[in-house]
ROFITOR-304167 format. One record per atom (N, C-alpha, C): chain; residue in three letters; x, y, z; atom name. Coordinates in steps of 0.1 Angstrom, whole numbers. Example, Ala and Ser with C-alpha at 12.3 -4.5 7.8 and 13.67 -1.06 7.14 Angstrom:
2
 c   r     u     v     w  a
 A Ala   132   -57    78  N
 A Ala   123   -45    78 CA
 A Ala   132   -33    78  C
 A Ser   128   -22    71  N
 A Ser   137   -11    71 CA
 A Ser   129     0    79  C
//
This chain:
119
 c   r     u     v     w  a
 A Unk -1609  1134  2666  N
 A Unk -1603  1125  2673 CA
 A Unk -1587  1133  2673  C
 A Unk -1581  1133  2685  N
 A Unk -1570  1137  2692 CA
 A Unk -1561  1127  2682  C
 A Unk -1548  1131  2674  N
 A Unk -1539  1129  2666 CA
 A Unk -1526  1130  2675  C
 A Unk -1514  1121  2676  N
 A Unk -1500  1124  2681 CA
 A Unk -1490  1121  2676  C
 A Unk -1487  1131  2681  N
 A Unk -1471  1124  2678 CA
 A Unk -1459  1120  2693  C
 A Unk -1455  1108  2691  N
 A Unk -1452  1099  2702 CA
 A Unk -1435  1098  2700  C
 A Unk -1427  1108  2706  N
 A Unk -1412  1111  2706 CA
 A Unk -1411  1103  2706  C
 A Unk -1398  1099  2701  N
 A Unk -1390  1085  2702 CA
 A Unk -1382  1080  2716  C
 A Unk -1381  1091  2720  N
 A Unk -1372  1086  2735 CA
 A Unk -1390  1082  2743  C
 A Unk -1396  1087  2740  N
 A Unk -1412  1075  2747 CA
 A Unk -1414  1064  2746  C
 A Unk -1410  1062  2729  N
 A Unk -1412  1038  2728 CA
 A Unk -1423  1039  2717  C
 A Unk -1418  1027  2710  N
 A Unk -1429  1026  2703 CA
 A Unk -1443  1012  2706  C
 A Unk -1439  1009  2717  N
 A Unk -1453  1004  2728 CA
 A Unk -1460  1014  2730  C
 A Unk -1461  1027  2733  N
 A Unk -1471  1035  2737 CA
 A Unk -1471  1042  2725  C
 A Unk -1470  1040  2713  N
 A Unk -1478  1042  2702 CA
 A Unk -1481  1036  2695  C
 A Unk -1480  1021  2698  N
 A Unk -1490  1011  2692 CA
 A Unk -1500  1011  2702  C
 A Unk -1498  1011  2714  N
 A Unk -1507  1016  2729 CA
 A Unk -1525  1025  2721  C
 A Unk -1514  1038  2716  N
 A Unk -1530  1047  2713 CA
 A Unk -1531  1045  2697  C
 A Unk -1525  1036  2689  N
 A Unk -1533  1033  2677 CA
 A Unk -1543  1021  2683  C
 A Unk -1534  1008  2685  N
 A Unk -1548  1003  2696 CA
 A Unk -1564  1009  2703  C
 A Unk -1562  1021  2707  N
 A Unk -1574  1030  2716 CA
 A Unk -1574  1032  2707  C
 A Unk -1572  1037  2688  N
 A Unk -1581  1042  2677 CA
 A Unk -1574  1055  2676  C
 A Unk -1567  1061  2680  N
 A Unk -1560  1075  2679 CA
 A Unk -1546  1071  2666  C
 A Unk -1553  1084  2656  N
 A Unk -1534  1087  2647 CA
 A Unk -1527  1090  2656  C
 A Unk -1516  1081  2649  N
 A Unk -1504  1083  2655 CA
 A Unk -1490  1083  2643  C
 A Unk -1486  1094  2645  N
 A Unk -1469  1091  2639 CA
 A Unk -1462  1089  2651  C
 A Unk -1453  1083  2647  N
 A Unk -1440  1073  2659 CA
 A Unk -1427  1079  2657  C
 A Unk -1417  1084  2660  N
 A Unk -1407  1100  2659 CA
 A Unk -1402  1083  2652  C
 A Unk -1400  1074  2662  N
 A Unk -1388  1067  2666 CA
 A Unk -1390  1054  2649  C
 A Unk -1406  1052  2642  N
 A Unk -1409  1045  2632 CA
 A Unk -1404  1052  2622  C
 A Unk -1413  1065  2623  N
 A Unk -1412  1069  2609 CA
 A Unk -1403  1082  2605  C
 A Unk -1397  1090  2616  N
 A Unk -1390  1103  2612 CA
 A Unk -1374  1100  2626  C
 A Unk -1369  1090  2628  N
 A Unk -1359  1088  2639 CA
 A Unk -1344  1099  2634  C
 A Unk -1342  1105  2648  N
 A Unk -1331  1116  2644 CA
 A Unk -1338  1132  2645  C
 A Unk -1353  1132  2640  N
 A Unk -1352  1145  2642 CA
 A Unk -1350  1152  2648  C
 A Unk -1349  1171  2653  N
 A Unk -1348  1175  2660 CA
 A Unk -1358  1181  2668  C
 A Unk -1359  1182  2682  N
 A Unk -1371  1189  2688 CA
 A Unk -1377  1198  2682  C
 A Unk -1370  1209  2674  N
 A Unk -1377  1217  2666 CA
 A Unk -1383  1213  2658  C
 A Unk -1379  1205  2647  N
 A Unk -1386  1199  2642 CA
 A Unk -1398  1195  2645  C
 A Unk -1397  1188  2654  N
 A Unk -1408  1177  2658 CA
 A Unk -1421  1187  2661  C
 A Unk -1412  1198  2674  N
 A Unk -1426  1210  2677 CA
 A Unk -1431  1212  2663  C
 A Unk -1422  1218  2653  N
 A Unk -1431  1225  2640 CA
 A Unk -1441  1214  2638  C
 A Unk -1439  1203  2634  N
 A Unk -1447  1193  2629 CA
 A Unk -1461  1193  2632  C
 A Unk -1457  1192  2647  N
 A Unk -1466  1190  2655 CA
 A Unk -1475  1204  2655  C
 A Unk -1469  1215  2658  N
 A Unk -1480  1228  2656 CA
 A Unk -1488  1227  2640  C
 A Unk -1480  1227  2630  N
 A Unk -1482  1230  2621 CA
 A Unk -1495  1218  2616  C
 A Unk -1495  1209  2619  N
 A Unk -1500  1194  2615 CA
 A Unk -1517  1189  2620  C
 A Unk -1511  1203  2634  N
 A Unk -1525  1196  2645 CA
 A Unk -1524  1182  2655  C
 A Unk -1507  1182  2656  N
 A Unk -1506  1168  2663 CA
 A Unk -1506  1177  2681  C
 A Unk -1506  1162  2686  N
 A Unk -1501  1169  2703 CA
 A Unk -1492  1158  2701  C
 A Unk -1481  1159  2711  N
 A Unk -1468  1154  2712 CA
 A Unk -1464  1151  2724  C
 A Unk -1465  1136  2722  N
 A Unk -1461  1133  2736 CA
 A Unk -1446  1129  2741  C
 A Unk -1436  1138  2752  N
 A Unk -1423  1128  2751 CA
 A Unk -1422  1131  2766  C
 A Unk -1409  1123  2769  N
 A Unk -1402  1125  2781 CA
 A Unk -1393  1132  2779  C
 A Unk -1391  1139  2770  N
 A Unk -1376  1148  2773 CA
 A Unk -1381  1164  2771  C
 A Unk -1375  1167  2784  N
 A Unk -1384  1178  2793 CA
 A Unk -1379  1190  2787  C
 A Unk -1373  1187  2772  N
 A Unk -1361  1202  2766 CA
 A Unk -1376  1210  2762  C
 A Unk -1387  1199  2759  N
 A Unk -1398  1210  2750 CA
 A Unk -1403  1217  2763  C
 A Unk -1401  1220  2769  N
 A Unk -1406  1229  2781 CA
 A Unk -1395  1242  2776  C
 A Unk -1385  1239  2775  N
 A Unk -1378  1249  2771 CA
 A Unk -1379  1256  2760  C
 A Unk -1386  1247  2749  N
 A Unk -1391  1250  2734 CA
 A Unk -1398  1260  2740  C
 A Unk -1407  1257  2748  N
 A Unk -1420  1266  2746 CA
 A Unk -1420  1276  2754  C
 A Unk -1411  1278  2768  N
 A Unk -1409  1284  2776 CA
 A Unk -1407  1295  2781  C
 A Unk -1387  1290  2770  N
 A Unk -1380  1301  2769 CA
 A Unk -1382  1306  2756  C
 A Unk -1383  1299  2744  N
 A Unk -1380  1301  2731 CA
 A Unk -1391  1306  2722  C
 A Unk -1397  1308  2731  N
 A Unk -1418  1308  2729 CA
 A Unk -1422  1298  2712  C
 A Unk -1416  1289  2717  N
 A Unk -1421  1276  2699 CA
 A Unk -1441  1278  2703  C
 A Unk -1448  1279  2689  N
 A Unk -1467  1276  2695 CA
 A Unk -1466  1258  2694  C
 A Unk -1474  1254  2699  N
 A Unk -1479  1238  2698 CA
 A Unk -1493  1238  2696  C
 A Unk -1495  1227  2694  N
 A Unk -1508  1227  2693 CA
 A Unk -1515  1214  2706  C
 A Unk -1502  1210  2713  N
 A Unk -1505  1209  2731 CA
 A Unk -1491  1198  2730  C
 A Unk -1488  1195  2741  N
 A Unk -1473  1186  2746 CA
 A Unk -1485  1180  2760  C
 A Unk -1477  1168  2759  N
 A Unk -1478  1156  2773 CA
 A Unk -1462  1153  2776  C
 A Unk -1456  1160  2787  N
 A Unk -1444  1155  2790 CA
 A Unk -1444  1145  2798  C
 A Unk -1446  1139  2803  N
 A Unk -1442  1125  2809 CA
 A Unk -1428  1124  2822  C
 A Unk -1429  1132  2831  N
 A Unk -1421  1134  2840 CA
 A Unk -1423  1117  2854  C
 A Unk -1419  1107  2846  N
 A Unk -1425  1098  2858 CA
 A Unk -1408  1090  2861  C
 A Unk -1413  1082  2877  N
 A Unk -1400  1081  2878 CA
 A Unk -1400  1062  2873  C
 A Unk -1409  1054  2871  N
 A Unk -1409  1046  2860 CA
 A Unk -1406  1051  2846  C
 A Unk -1391  1046  2836  N
 A Unk -1397  1049  2825 CA
 A Unk -1398  1038  2816  C
 A Unk -1407  1026  2826  N
 A Unk -1410  1015  2814 CA
 A Unk -1416  1017  2808  C
 A Unk -1421  1014  2794  N
 A Unk -1439  1013  2786 CA
 A Unk -1444  1008  2796  C
 A Unk -1447  1001  2805  N
 A Unk -1463   997  2808 CA
 A Unk -1464  1011  2819  C
 A Unk -1452  1018  2824  N
 A Unk -1454  1027  2831 CA
 A Unk -1460  1039  2822  C
 A Unk -1456  1042  2811  N
 A Unk -1460  1048  2803 CA
 A Unk -1473  1052  2799  C
 A Unk -1479  1040  2797  N
 A Unk -1492  1032  2789 CA
 A Unk -1501  1037  2803  C
 A Unk -1496  1030  2818  N
 A Unk -1508  1035  2829 CA
 A Unk -1510  1049  2828  C
 A Unk -1502  1060  2828  N
 A Unk -1502  1073  2832 CA
 A Unk -1508  1079  2822  C
 A Unk -1511  1072  2807  N
 A Unk -1517  1080  2794 CA
 A Unk -1533  1073  2792  C
 A Unk -1534  1060  2798  N
 A Unk -1547  1056  2801 CA
 A Unk -1556  1065  2808  C
 A Unk -1545  1068  2824  N
 A Unk -1557  1078  2831 CA
 A Unk -1551  1095  2824  C
 A Unk -1546  1097  2823  N
 A Unk -1548  1114  2814 CA
 A Unk -1557  1108  2800  C
 A Unk -1555  1102  2795  N
 A Unk -1571  1107  2789 CA
 A Unk -1583  1100  2788  C
 A Unk -1583  1092  2797  N
 A Unk -1597  1091  2809 CA
 A Unk -1603  1101  2815  C
 A Unk -1593  1104  2819  N
 A Unk -1602  1119  2830 CA
 A Unk -1596  1131  2824  C
 A Unk -1592  1133  2812  N
 A Unk -1588  1147  2811 CA
 A Unk -1583  1148  2794  C
 A Unk -1592  1141  2789  N
 A Unk -1590  1142  2771 CA
 A Unk -1590  1152  2766  C
 A Unk -1602  1159  2772  N
 A Unk -1610  1173  2761 CA
 A Unk -1601  1180  2767  C
 A Unk -1593  1180  2771  N
 A Unk -1585  1192  2782 CA
 A Unk -1571  1196  2772  C
 A Unk -1570  1185  2763  N
 A Unk -1551  1176  2761 CA
 A Unk -1551  1192  2750  C
 A Unk -1554  1194  2740  N
 A Unk -1556  1203  2724 CA
 A Unk -1552  1217  2734  C
 A Unk -1542  1220  2731  N
 A Unk -1534  1233  2732 CA
 A Unk -1527  1243  2745  C
 A Unk -1529  1226  2756  N
 A Unk -1522  1225  2768 CA
 A Unk -1505  1220  2768  C
 A Unk -1499  1224  2776  N
 A Unk -1489  1221  2779 CA
 A Unk -1491  1210  2794  C
 A Unk -1488  1200  2797  N
 A Unk -1493  1189  2805 CA
 A Unk -1482  1181  2809  C
 A Unk -1482  1183  2822  N
 A Unk -1466  1176  2827 CA
 A Unk -1480  1166  2837  C
 A Unk -1476  1154  2834  N
 A Unk -1476  1138  2843 CA
 A Unk -1462  1137  2852  C
 A Unk -1469  1136  2863  N
 A Unk -1457  1131  2876 CA
 A Unk -1468  1116  2878  C
 A Unk -1456  1112  2886  N
 A Unk -1465  1100  2892 CA
 A Unk -1476  1104  2907  C
 A Unk -1478  1114  2906  N
 A Unk -1489  1113  2918 CA
 A Unk -1500  1128  2912  C
 A Unk -1494  1138  2902  N
 A Unk -1509  1144  2899 CA
 A Unk -1504  1147  2884  C
 A Unk -1516  1157  2875  N
 A Unk -1515  1160  2861 CA
 A Unk -1512  1177  2861  C
 A Unk -1504  1185  2860  N
 A Unk -1506  1198  2854 CA
 A Unk -1507  1204  2845  C
 A Unk -1515  1215  2839  N
 A Unk -1519  1219  2827 CA
 A Unk -1518  1235  2830  C
 A Unk -1508  1235  2820  N
 A Unk -1502  1252  2813 CA
 A Unk -1512  1257  2800  C
 A Unk -1513  1261  2799  N
 A Unk -1520  1272  2789 CA
 A Unk -1509  1272  2773  C
 A Unk -1517  1273  2764  N
 A Unk -1506  1280  2752 CA
 A Unk -1500  1294  2754  C
 A Unk -1486  1292  2750  N
 A Unk -1480  1303  2751 CA
 A Unk -1476  1312  2736  C
 A Unk -1483  1320  2733  N
 A Unk -1480  1332  2723 CA
 A Unk -1473  1337  2723  C
//
């Protein structure tokens, strides 16, 4: 079963949706408000969580600063409402769940892009 850290900016409705789908969820907003990006990516990597965020700074952490990760899902949606994020995740999980671990995944309104883990 996949485990997800839902970033503070992604919201509690997304965290609750994932819990209702049976996933183990760590909600930053509920459980670690104010955590830094570095703290989150470290926790996600060392504890085998996939991080869900709409903060593009995580791309910088991975690709410029070479932070290891267990998987990151970056939501780059025009519509930032929780319903849009949930719809995007529903599609992503239904179609691509098996390939999400260890990938940097970018979800846009039109497509899904995957990049491997940077070591």
